[in-house]
C-alpha angles and dihedrals in degrees: 000000000000121000092242094148090058091057090234127155114283118285118243137183092226117110122242128207111237131048124204111287142172114263123225094240099087125062120232119296114262109261094207092059092065120080107173113227096004116156124206116211114226118194124228112275147130135264141177107260113210093015113184094359115213100179128041095247090061093065145129104049113220138169113242135182121226131195118235121272141158120249127201107251092227140026117276106274134217089253092053093047091047090055089052092050092047091051097045109022089234117177117206124226091248089055090051090049090052090065095041124113089220108112090205094056118108147095126269119257128186111214138170141202119277090267092055096254138113100037121202141166126255129185102225126189108216096033103128140148088271094046104028097177094041137269112353096022122105146190093239107146091012101089090123094051119099114267112250138182089060125136128210091267091052092050092048092050092053092046093053092049092048093052096253144080141229114276121249116244089256094051092048093048092046090055093046095044096049091046098055113127089225111025090195092058113061091193093055092098089064104038137011125232092276092053095254111146117255091181141032108271139126118288114193133028112329125254098002102065137354110209090202095217089154090057098252140084093185136017118335125218113265115278097012088130124058119275119253124246090282093052094254123135132215101000083136117055131342097086134357111252128224118236128191094238114113128220091188137322093297104037141055132192118259121196144198106038123246145238086288097060112109134176091246096045117037112336088200094142090112132098093244095052115108135178131192111229131185110254094229095047123110133178144159092266102052124082135137148222130213138229134203126217113251092243096045116101116233118244117265094257130044115254 
């Protein structure tokens, strides 16, 4: 299905030349910043939901109270998801679609020309978490990258196995809002005062050219960018994240923006930003992270 609810360019079955890729402008991600499976406890508190709304769906602003919980410090990675699949034999919805006779079945993939310009969406059968650019591609060397091509059901299945759950929209926004480097500047999770990227998003004119000032033209490995004030990485940018808050029977809210969010296109790299997304949709810019209730014991082994 096309990502119509994300207001993206039209989907097409035609192939494109270039998958997302790391640019050469950023040095390697610091190894000591990444603690796989680490959870950050957040105390109960309150926050202003929909603070400084930019789009109509972000209003009205309201102060809400949230119970304490623990949030994974990074998005669920390919390595984590692979451990889940190995333990359970789970098959994602995109993998099921890859073997379907339905010509409209597939997962969404944002691709560009060989020179990195003129991005567009394709609906590609065979694009899965294992083969993110389609048949023949792989996640070799990308174990630390966020898992993508996962639907709501896939994310829920992993969360249950890992002893957690998906955050509600309110829990997610509470974590992101209270972690902002500058609480008075709702864009501070994306860029600092000098305009230097603090998160993985699109610099330049979308979808014509990504200048790659943040060092990436696709997903970034978890924890490449500094943690926020709560010690959490990548709530802003990198990949959109599923929440467990419904819009209606067919759609859930996703939060945080992704490596495709640009100032001229969506500017949804803010805590208040919210998007409705079809539950059965998957793409190479949507992932997730999990939380655990404050009273819930963690499983015996780190996942």
